[in-house]
C-alpha positions as CSV (number, residue, x, y, z in Angstrom):
1,M,-27.8,-39.0,-4.0
2,L,-26.1,-41.6,-6.2
3,H,-24.5,-43.2,-3.2
4,R,-27.9,-44.6,-2.3
5,F,-27.8,-46.9,-5.4
6,S,-25.9,-50.1,-5.6
7,F,-23.1,-50.8,-8.1
8,R,-25.4,-52.9,-10.3
9,Q,-28.1,-50.2,-10.3
10,L,-25.7,-47.5,-11.3
11,L,-24.3,-49.7,-14.0
12,V,-27.8,-50.2,-15.4
13,I,-28.5,-46.5,-15.2
14,A,-25.2,-45.8,-17.1
15,F,-26.1,-48.3,-19.8
16,L,-29.6,-46.8,-20.1
17,L,-28.2,-43.2,-20.5
18,I,-25.8,-44.2,-23.2
19,A,-28.5,-46.3,-25.0
20,A,-30.9,-43.3,-24.7
21,L,-28.3,-41.0,-26.2
22,L,-27.6,-43.3,-29.2
23,G,-31.3,-44.1,-29.5
24,A,-32.2,-40.4,-29.7
25,A,-29.6,-39.9,-32.4
26,S,-30.8,-42.9,-34.4
27,L,-34.5,-41.8,-34.1
28,R,-33.5,-38.2,-35.2
29,A,-31.7,-39.7,-38.3
30,L,-34.7,-42.0,-39.0
31,F,-37.2,-39.1,-38.9
32,T,-35.0,-36.9,-41.0
33,L,-34.6,-39.6,-43.6
34,E,-38.3,-40.3,-43.7
35,D,-39.1,-36.6,-44.1
36,L,-36.6,-36.3,-47.0
37,T,-38.1,-39.4,-48.6
38,L,-41.6,-37.9,-48.5
39,Q,-40.3,-34.6,-49.9
40,S,-38.5,-36.5,-52.7
41,R,-41.6,-38.5,-53.5
42,D,-43.8,-35.3,-53.5
43,N,-41.3,-33.5,-55.6
44,A,-41.3,-36.3,-58.2
45,A,-45.1,-36.3,-58.3
46,R,-45.3,-32.5,-58.7
47,A,-42.6,-32.7,-61.4
48,L,-44.6,-35.3,-63.3
49,E,-47.7,-33.2,-62.9
50,L,-46.0,-30.0,-64.1
51,S,-44.4,-31.7,-67.1
52,G,-47.7,-33.3,-68.0
53,A,-49.6,-30.1,-67.7
54,A,-47.2,-28.3,-70.0
55,R,-47.6,-31.2,-72.5
56,S,-51.4,-31.2,-72.2
57,L,-51.5,-27.4,-72.8
58,A,-49.6,-27.9,-76.1
59,E,-52.0,-30.7,-77.0
60,R,-55.0,-28.5,-76.2
61,S,-53.6,-25.8,-78.4
62,V,-53.3,-28.1,-81.3
63,A,-56.9,-29.2,-80.8
64,M,-58.0,-25.6,-80.5
65,E,-56.3,-24.7,-83.7
66,R,-58.0,-27.5,-85.6
67,S,-61.5,-26.8,-84.3
68,S,-61.1,-23.0,-84.6
69,R,-59.8,-23.0,-88.2
70,Q,-62.5,-25.5,-89.3
71,S,-65.2,-23.5,-87.6
72,V,-64.1,-20.3,-89.5
73,V,-64.0,-22.1,-92.9
74,L,-67.2,-24.0,-92.4
75,D,-69.0,-21.5,-90.2
76,D,-70.0,-24.4,-88.0
77,R,-71.5,-23.7,-84.6
78,V,-70.7,-27.2,-83.3
79,L,-67.0,-26.7,-84.1
80,R,-67.0,-23.3,-82.4
81,E,-68.6,-25.0,-79.3
82,R,-65.8,-27.6,-79.4
83,F,-63.3,-24.8,-79.5
84,R,-64.8,-23.3,-76.4
85,D,-64.6,-26.6,-74.6
86,E,-60.9,-26.9,-75.6
87,V,-60.4,-23.4,-74.3
88,R,-61.9,-24.2,-70.9
89,E,-59.7,-27.2,-70.6
90,A,-56.6,-25.3,-71.6
91,T,-57.6,-22.5,-69.1
92,D,-57.8,-25.1,-66.3
93,I,-54.4,-26.5,-67.3
94,L,-53.0,-22.9,-67.3
95,A,-54.4,-22.4,-63.8
96,R,-52.7,-25.5,-62.6
97,L,-49.4,-24.4,-64.1
98,A,-49.8,-21.0,-62.4
99,K,-50.4,-22.7,-59.1
100,E,-47.2,-24.8,-59.6
101,G,-45.2,-21.7,-60.1
102,L,-45.6,-20.6,-63.7
103,P,-44.8,-16.9,-63.9
104,G,-47.8,-14.6,-64.3
105,A,-46.4,-12.9,-67.4
106,K,-46.4,-16.2,-69.3
107,A,-50.0,-16.9,-68.2
108,Q,-51.1,-13.4,-69.2
109,Q,-49.4,-13.7,-72.5
110,W,-51.2,-17.0,-73.2
111,R,-54.6,-15.4,-72.3
112,S,-53.9,-12.4,-74.5
113,H,-53.4,-14.8,-77.5
114,L,-56.6,-16.6,-76.5
115,Q,-58.6,-13.3,-76.7
116,T,-57.1,-12.7,-80.1
117,L,-58.2,-16.1,-81.2
118,G,-61.7,-15.6,-79.8
119,S,-62.1,-12.4,-81.8
120,L,-61.3,-14.1,-85.1
121,L,-63.9,-16.9,-84.8
122,T,-66.8,-14.7,-85.9
123,G,-67.2,-12.3,-88.8
124,P,-68.6,-11.9,-92.4
125,A,-68.3,-14.9,-94.7
126,E,-66.2,-13.0,-97.2
127,T,-63.5,-12.5,-94.5
128,A,-63.4,-16.2,-93.6
129,L,-60.2,-17.0,-95.5
130,E,-58.4,-14.0,-94.1
131,R,-59.5,-14.8,-90.6
132,E,-58.4,-18.4,-91.0
133,R,-55.0,-17.2,-92.1
134,Q,-54.8,-14.9,-89.1
135,L,-55.8,-17.8,-86.9
136,A,-52.9,-19.9,-88.3
137,Q,-50.5,-17.0,-87.6
138,A,-51.9,-16.6,-84.0
139,F,-51.6,-20.3,-83.3
140,R,-48.0,-20.2,-84.5
141,E,-47.3,-17.4,-82.0
142,L,-49.3,-19.4,-79.3
143,E,-47.1,-22.4,-80.1
144,V,-44.0,-20.2,-79.2
145,V,-45.7,-19.3,-75.9
146,N,-46.4,-23.0,-75.2
147,A,-42.8,-23.8,-75.9
148,A,-41.7,-21.1,-73.5
149,I,-44.1,-22.4,-70.9
150,A,-42.7,-25.9,-71.3
151,V,-39.2,-24.6,-70.9
152,Q,-40.3,-22.7,-67.8
153,A,-41.9,-25.9,-66.4
154,Q,-38.6,-27.8,-67.0
155,Q,-36.6,-25.0,-65.3
156,T,-39.0,-25.1,-62.3
157,I,-38.6,-28.9,-62.1
158,Q,-34.8,-28.5,-62.2
159,Q,-34.9,-25.7,-59.5
160,R,-36.9,-28.0,-57.3
161,N,-34.6,-30.9,-57.8
162,K,-31.6,-28.7,-57.1
163,S,-33.3,-27.4,-53.9
164,L,-34.0,-30.9,-52.8
165,E,-30.4,-32.0,-53.5
166,D,-29.2,-29.0,-51.5
167,K,-31.5,-30.0,-48.7
168,L,-30.4,-33.6,-48.9
169,E,-26.7,-32.5,-48.7
170,T,-27.4,-30.2,-45.7
171,S,-29.4,-32.9,-43.9
172,R,-26.6,-35.4,-44.6
173,K,-24.0,-33.1,-43.0
174,H,-26.3,-32.4,-40.1
175,L,-26.9,-36.1,-39.6
176,A,-23.2,-36.8,-39.8
177,Q,-22.4,-34.2,-37.2
178,Q,-25.2,-35.4,-34.9
179,V,-24.1,-39.0,-35.2
180,T,-20.5,-38.1,-34.7
181,W,-21.3,-36.0,-31.6
182,A,-23.5,-38.7,-30.3
183,I,-20.8,-41.3,-30.6
184,V,-18.2,-38.9,-29.1
185,L,-20.5,-38.1,-26.2
186,A,-21.4,-41.8,-25.7
187,V,-17.7,-42.7,-25.6
188,A,-17.0,-39.8,-23.2
189,M,-19.9,-40.9,-21.0
190,A,-18.7,-44.5,-21.1
191,L,-15.1,-43.4,-20.1
192,A,-16.5,-41.2,-17.4
193,F,-18.7,-43.9,-16.0
194,G,-15.9,-46.4,-16.3
195,I,-13.5,-44.2,-14.4
196,W,-16.1,-43.3,-11.8
197,F,-17.1,-47.0,-11.3
198,T,-13.5,-48.3,-11.2
199,R,-12.3,-45.8,-8.6
200,P,-14.1,-47.5,-5.6
201,L,-13.0,-50.9,-7.1
202,K,-9.4,-49.7,-7.2
203,R,-9.7,-48.4,-3.6
204,L,-11.1,-51.8,-2.6
205,E,-8.2,-53.5,-4.3
206,N,-5.7,-51.2,-2.6
207,A,-7.4,-51.8,0.7
208,I,-7.2,-55.6,0.3
209,V,-3.6,-55.4,-0.8
210,G,-2.9,-53.2,2.2
211,L,-4.4,-55.8,4.5
212,G,-2.3,-58.5,2.8
213,E,0.8,-56.4,3.3
214,N,0.0,-55.8,6.9
215,R,-0.6,-52.0,6.5
216,L,-3.1,-51.8,9.3
217,D,-2.7,-48.1,10.1
218,D,-4.6,-46.8,7.1
219,V,-8.3,-46.3,7.6
220,I,-10.4,-48.0,4.9
221,A,-13.2,-45.7,3.7
222,I,-14.7,-46.4,0.2
223,Q,-16.7,-43.6,-1.4
224,G,-19.0,-44.8,-4.1
225,P,-22.1,-47.1,-4.5
226,A,-23.9,-48.3,-1.4
227,D,-22.9,-51.9,-1.7
228,L,-19.2,-51.1,-2.3
229,A,-19.2,-48.6,0.6
230,L,-20.6,-51.4,2.8
231,V,-17.8,-53.7,1.6
232,G,-15.4,-50.9,2.6
233,Q,-16.9,-50.8,6.1
234,R,-16.6,-54.5,6.4
235,L,-12.9,-54.3,5.4
236,N,-12.3,-51.5,7.9
237,W,-13.9,-53.7,10.6
238,L,-11.5,-56.5,9.5
239,R,-8.6,-54.1,9.6
240,L,-9.5,-53.2,13.2
241,R,-9.8,-56.8,14.1
242,L,-6.4,-57.6,12.6
243,V,-4.9,-54.7,14.5
244,E,-6.3,-56.2,17.7
245,L,-5.1,-59.7,16.8
246,D,-1.7,-58.3,15.9
247,A,-1.5,-56.5,19.3
248,D,-2.7,-59.7,21.0
249,K,0.0,-61.7,19.2
250,S,2.7,-59.2,20.2
251,R,1.6,-59.2,23.8
252,F,1.4,-63.0,23.9
253,L,4.9,-63.3,22.4
254,R,6.3,-60.8,24.9
255,H,4.6,-62.4,27.9
256,I,5.3,-66.0,26.9
257,S,9.0,-65.2,26.1
258,H,9.3,-63.5,29.5
259,E,7.7,-66.3,31.3
260,L,9.9,-68.9,29.5
261,K,13.1,-67.0,30.0
262,T,12.9,-66.9,33.8
263,P,12.5,-70.7,34.4
264,L,15.0,-71.3,31.5
265,A,17.6,-69.1,33.2
266,S,17.0,-71.0,36.5
267,L,17.3,-74.3,34.6
268,R,20.6,-73.2,33.0
269,E,22.0,-72.1,36.3
270,G,21.0,-75.4,37.9
271,V,22.7,-77.3,35.1
272,S,25.9,-75.2,35.5
273,L,25.9,-75.9,39.3
274,L,25.5,-79.6,38.6
275,E,28.5,-79.5,36.1
276,D,30.6,-77.6,38.7
277,G,30.0,-80.4,41.2
278,V,28.3,-78.1,43.8
279,A,25.8,-80.9,44.6
280,G,28.5,-83.5,44.5
281,A,30.8,-85.2,42.1
282,L,29.1,-86.4,38.9
283,T,29.7,-89.7,37.2
284,H,30.6,-89.8,33.5
285,D,27.1,-90.6,32.5
286,Q,25.6,-87.9,34.7
287,R,28.0,-85.3,33.3
288,E,27.1,-86.3,29.8
289,I,23.4,-85.8,30.6
290,A,24.2,-82.4,32.2
291,Q,26.0,-81.4,29.0
292,I,23.1,-82.4,26.9
293,L,20.8,-80.4,29.1
294,R,23.1,-77.3,28.9
295,H,23.2,-77.5,25.1
296,N,19.4,-77.8,24.7
297,T,18.7,-75.0,27.1
298,G,21.1,-72.8,25.1
299,V,19.3,-73.8,21.9
300,L,16.0,-73.0,23.5
301,Q,17.2,-69.7,24.8
302,G,18.4,-68.8,21.3
303,Q,15.1,-69.7,19.8
304,I,13.3,-67.5,22.3
305,E,15.6,-64.6,21.5
306,D,15.1,-65.2,17.8
307,L,11.3,-65.1,18.3
308,L,11.6,-61.8,20.2
309,R,13.8,-60.4,17.5
310,F,11.4,-61.3,14.7
311,N,8.5,-59.9,16.6
312,T,10.4,-56.7,17.2
313,A,11.4,-56.5,13.5
314,A,7.8,-57.0,12.4
315,F,6.7,-54.2,14.7
316,E,9.5,-51.8,13.7
317,A,9.0,-52.5,10.0
318,R,5.9,-50.2,10.1
319,Q,7.9,-47.4,11.6
320,L,10.4,-46.2,9.0
321,R,12.7,-43.3,9.7
322,R,13.9,-42.4,6.3
323,Q,16.9,-40.2,5.4
324,T,19.1,-39.8,2.4
325,V,22.1,-42.1,2.5
326,D,24.7,-43.4,0.1
327,L,23.6,-47.0,-0.4
328,L,27.0,-48.1,-1.8
329,Q,28.7,-46.8,1.4
330,L,26.1,-48.6,3.5
331,I,26.9,-51.9,1.8
332,E,30.7,-51.4,2.3
333,E,30.1,-50.6,6.0
334,Q,28.2,-53.9,6.4
335,V,30.9,-55.8,4.5
336,D,33.6,-54.3,6.8
337,A,31.5,-55.0,9.9
338,Q,31.5,-58.8,9.1
339,R,35.1,-58.8,8.0
340,L,36.1,-61.3,10.8
341,Q,33.4,-63.8,9.7
342,W,34.3,-63.9,6.0
343,R,38.0,-63.8,6.7
344,A,37.6,-66.8,9.0
345,R,36.2,-68.7,6.1
346,E,39.0,-67.3,3.8
347,L,36.3,-65.7,1.5
348,S,36.9,-63.1,-1.2
349,V,34.1,-60.4,-0.8
350,T,33.9,-57.6,-3.5
351,V,31.4,-54.8,-3.9
352,L,30.6,-53.4,-7.4
353,G,28.6,-50.4,-8.3
354,E,28.5,-46.6,-8.3
355,P,27.6,-44.3,-5.3
356,L,23.8,-44.1,-5.2
357,R,22.0,-41.7,-2.8
358,I,18.4,-42.7,-2.0
359,E,16.0,-42.1,0.8
360,V,15.8,-45.2,3.1
361,D,15.8,-46.1,6.8
362,P,19.5,-46.7,7.2
363,E,19.1,-48.9,10.3
364,K,16.6,-51.3,8.8
365,I,18.4,-51.4,5.4
366,G,21.6,-52.0,7.3
367,T,20.0,-54.9,9.1
368,T,18.7,-56.3,5.8
369,L,22.1,-56.1,4.2
370,A,23.8,-57.6,7.3
371,N,21.4,-60.6,7.2
372,L,21.8,-61.2,3.5
373,L,25.6,-61.0,3.7
374,S,25.7,-63.2,6.8
375,N,23.6,-65.8,4.9
376,A,25.9,-65.7,1.9
377,I,29.0,-66.1,4.1
378,R,27.4,-69.0,6.0
379,Y,26.5,-70.9,2.9
380,S,29.7,-70.2,0.9
381,P,32.4,-72.9,0.7
382,L,35.8,-72.3,2.2
383,K,37.9,-69.9,0.1
384,G,34.9,-69.1,-2.0
385,R,33.8,-65.7,-3.5
386,V,31.0,-63.4,-2.6
387,R,30.1,-60.5,-5.0
388,L,27.7,-57.7,-4.2
389,E,26.5,-55.7,-7.3
390,L,24.5,-52.4,-6.9
391,S,22.8,-50.9,-10.0
392,A,20.2,-48.3,-10.7
393,L,17.4,-48.9,-13.1
394,P,14.4,-46.7,-14.1
395,S,12.4,-46.2,-10.9
396,L,14.2,-49.2,-9.4
397,V,17.2,-50.0,-7.3
398,R,18.7,-53.5,-7.7
399,L,21.1,-55.2,-5.3
400,E,22.4,-58.7,-6.4
401,I,24.4,-60.9,-4.0
402,H,26.2,-63.8,-5.6
403,D,27.9,-66.6,-3.7
404,Q,29.2,-70.1,-4.6
405,G,27.0,-72.0,-2.1
406,V,24.6,-74.8,-2.9
407,G,21.7,-72.4,-3.6
408,V,18.1,-72.7,-2.7
409,A,16.3,-75.9,-3.5
410,V,13.3,-75.6,-5.9
411,A,10.9,-77.0,-3.2
412,D,12.1,-74.3,-0.8
413,R,11.8,-71.2,-3.0
414,E,8.1,-70.5,-2.2
415,R,8.7,-70.7,1.6
416,I,12.2,-69.3,2.0
417,F,11.0,-66.1,3.6
418,E,8.6,-67.7,6.1
419,P,9.6,-67.3,9.8
420,F,11.5,-70.2,11.2
421,Y,11.6,-72.1,7.9
422,R,14.9,-73.7,7.2
423,G,15.6,-75.2,3.8
424,E,16.8,-78.7,3.1
425,R,20.2,-77.5,1.9
426,Q,22.1,-76.5,5.1
427,P,25.9,-76.0,5.4
428,T,27.6,-79.1,6.7
429,D,30.5,-77.2,8.4
430,G,28.4,-74.6,10.2
431,V,25.7,-74.0,12.7
432,R,22.2,-74.7,11.5
433,G,20.3,-71.4,11.1
434,S,17.1,-70.4,12.9
435,G,15.1,-69.4,9.8
436,I,14.7,-65.8,11.1
437,G,17.2,-63.8,9.1
438,L,15.5,-63.9,5.7
439,S,12.1,-63.3,7.4
440,I,13.4,-60.1,8.9
441,V,14.8,-59.1,5.5
442,H,11.4,-59.7,3.9
443,E,9.6,-57.7,6.6
444,Y,11.9,-54.7,6.2
445,I,11.8,-54.8,2.4
446,A,8.0,-55.2,2.4
447,A,7.8,-52.1,4.6
448,R,10.1,-50.2,2.1
449,R,7.9,-51.3,-0.8
450,T,4.8,-50.1,1.0
451,H,6.1,-46.6,1.8
452,H,8.1,-45.9,-1.3
453,A,7.6,-47.8,-4.5
454,A,10.8,-46.3,-6.2
455,A,13.1,-48.8,-4.5
456,R,11.1,-52.0,-4.6
457,P,13.1,-55.2,-5.1
458,A,11.7,-58.2,-6.8
459,W,12.8,-61.0,-4.4
460,R,14.0,-64.0,-6.4
461,P,16.2,-66.6,-4.7
462,L,19.0,-67.5,-7.1
463,Q,20.4,-70.9,-7.8
464,N,24.1,-70.4,-7.1
């Protein structure tokens, strides 16, 4: 299903999913904080109301005491009516306190005292002073009840504040957990999407590198977004086209080499017959011309054979037959095989290193060592020294070949492994090379790197 979308569309979807996750966590935190703010504001308002009601109840009690005691002493109906008004207000305040959580026992106790006060307001005139004294005593007791109600109100306020604090702490922990999990999940999603998105890109990179390294046998198939899969199809088409071109090149080289070798052989045979005087005696100038022809036909034949050899090496480089061999022993065998060449130049050739068994194609590695050694011998001065050092590094095998030749010119270092390229520094006392040896070395080592990364050399022409 997702393969129908392009890479850009999937990238936008991934960003939207991560943004939605973080946005949901942020909104949840915002709503929670807003709810807690409203609760805190409501709790503060109720605390003010409860504290004010307790204070108002005490004030009404004072007013009730004043009006009740005066009404008893003066036997004034207006003062008794004022007392009843104060009682109604105090009763309303008491009802609000009960609604806000005042215990019923406290409210009932306050009402009981109110009934006692009401019974003392009326009576015979001769009992007025006694009733006034009893009212004073009853109001002192009512003052104790008011104080208890005020304390109860403060405790209720403290309990609500404590409950709100606990809820705030619980909400804070929940928010911290939610935000933490949202961040962890967002990071995990980002990593998952990143890995999922980079896989096809990595396959594309490997496919392009494979085309650059001439690994044309591996089918290119990119699984992923639609646009990247289409690029993979185009690369696979390019691979098939390169396979066809490579096959055409090989056929062309084989055919043209065969077509050139036949007339060239006839030409060389004809020149030999002329030099042998089969067609008649040659003058000095004619013999000199025949010798030039014979030399050039030999050079041309050597170039054709080098071309065939390079084409064969390029083809065989993709067909490795690996087996476990002792690389040090293989080097010593190649040194021994070219003993006549380096002895003819009176060279000293030494091999340094410990036995090292690795899995390689012995024939191709042997050809590589032979070409490198031959190159070192050809460029070394008479009575010079050649040293081969084999060493093992972590996941790497290194072979260094040192000689005392003129080295590679700086301008030639980028092209030294190109086919038929010969640098500007050539030996003055030897035959000029064809530029094929190092190209074959590069082909074989590139094939070794492609199939087994554990023994990849980093080619670096050294200044001797």
